[in-house]
C-alpha angles and dihedrals in degrees: 000000000000097000136100123270098233128047151150095081107145141218129227113241106233121173121191112250093209128021094214100034113114115230118218112251094237091053092048091051092048090049090050092049090054092049093047090049091047090050089051091229092160094063095063100029097053125075121213106276091006131113117278115270093001090114127218099133110141113223121193120217132170086256097054138279125319125195118210116240132242109261098180115112095261106140096215105037102016138040099282094119095052116119120216091259093048092050092049093047089053091052098037103037106017091240118127131199115305088031091282112170111229123221114247091242076091096066098225089146085075099031090058087079097063119098123254089241091058092045090053091050090054089049091050090053095046091048090051091063125092110268116246117207103215128144116210131224116260118263113255103211125161122247127302093017091063086070108081092206087070086073090071091075093041092053091048090055103038113018135074120169118225141136118242114275117205117234107238090206091062130072121261089250094053091046089051091051091048090053091050096048099041099037127052088341089068091187090164091063087079103017096052126068120245129214127239091278094050096257118143116253095227093185087065095046114166092353094123136266144191112264125177091341092307127100117240099206133230110281097188121106094261109143096218107045104002134059097278090115093049123092119230087250091056092049091048092048091051092051095045102038107014091245128098103187110238093003118060150332121223118257140168122009090346088068090066092045090055094044099043100034125002096048088059096054122103118262090245092056092048091048090050092052091049091049092050095047091049088054094054107109116253116263121183117205100188136034124237106230101142131101120244105277091210090059094064122087096247111005115208109264095019093116093048089050094047092048098047111018114022097077088071106021093039129231090277093052093238097118121201114304111250093000111053118024120235122252092199109092090357113158095225092047093050095052120119091247126052095217098107094051093045094049094048091049091049099039106025128223132256121244111274124199105311094343119107126243114272110226122222092256091167090071088076096042131080119246090252092051091051091049093046094049091047093051090047096054091044092057105028129096107000094332116120107181122138116271094230103135113118135184089245092052091049091051090052094048092045088064091052099043122088123213123196088271098049100033134061097269095090104104088352094126133088105327090214088075091065098045116111092242091059090074090215101104096069090047091051091049092058098036121115140157091274101052103034095100092054094053102037096094092053092046094049092046091054091048091051090051090054095045107021094167099042118119124238097264093050092051093048093048095045094048093046091049090048093049092047098081092057091050094043094058095047101114093191092070131072117228090256092053091046091055090047090052092050089048092051090049094050092047091052091049091048092048092049093049090049089062112079114234123183092215090067 
């Protein structure tokens, strides 16, 4: 579809206190920086290894490949020649200089709602940055979408310009949250389905959708698959920290949204978003017509779950409070689509806050076992999600899901952990499944000396990433065994850090 991979970054709602009051330049730039950070501009407009906001990120769509533009103030390759009116027209109408129609990969159908004052603040911030002279690769769109004039028909069908209008029947806080979610935040870009032409299905707003082989879940107040059973505090905690105690831990593209954007918003903005989302009327997208899987003698998938998952998540699916998240009543588990569960099983999940690292257990399971276990947890206990995972679907996602070995996380931690003076590299070289326990105290002590103020999750993730290269090059181990060894290591580190020690 013609929409961006990553979404649900959000925008602060800032109203001018006086129409004629001049705002100091420094304050305007700081305001714009906050808005650009809240909108998560950097995630789409920065290529891996490239300079921030200089563009160059390739984005795949069903209509071909788009490349994000340079939005630094370079006059030749960026936006440095834009006037105020041109910048606002780009944001508000999706029309660039020279009346060039923009493709809706740039989500102007959401940005149209932000105020001109906020748009000018973003421009002030972007123009305060050092210009980067960087030409971008040409978009490779299929016919007829490679002809910009084709956007005339698309706009006629799917786009209406208009600034956000507060609802006088709602509180100021809920209106603020609505502005954040439906404006630059463009949450619906991921959490709303799109039609075959990439237009947003507004009648299904925030009811969940598949995005980049993940499932962006239902954000309405439905009790079964939405956030109806979440408190505002749980929603706010999830947005700010990536953890909703007792409900869910962030995964997939949303992890970057939390890290790059939401975690940096003010508490009042996060609270406003939570209040608005809790006010969205409940919309159910699937019917519950199945019996309780746990009530049958031998539910399908029970054996696969018991063999591979229950040791951590427990037979009752409730996990270990504060250590292992529950699968019962978990937001990702209850989504209409099984993609999030499958990808976490296949690829694992980094440690988050006080929660332990989730190993890529699916690496040692067959496609059918992964599908069976996924269907089981989605229908067991009080869960009532559709049992739609299949071996074929697992096989397809397995090819698209990175583990620590196949992705960029191997050695992608704090580089200080791999420097000779750290003393860790020789320990990693000689470490194996049999001697880990004996060396774990020494390893953790060295890590604490490198990062004395790091939290538990950061230490676990950095140490696991630093140990990964030594495991990856061990030719005596299969990939499955390598992942198991990394999992054992991370669990030992986590357990050691969970035990107070006066020396640290």
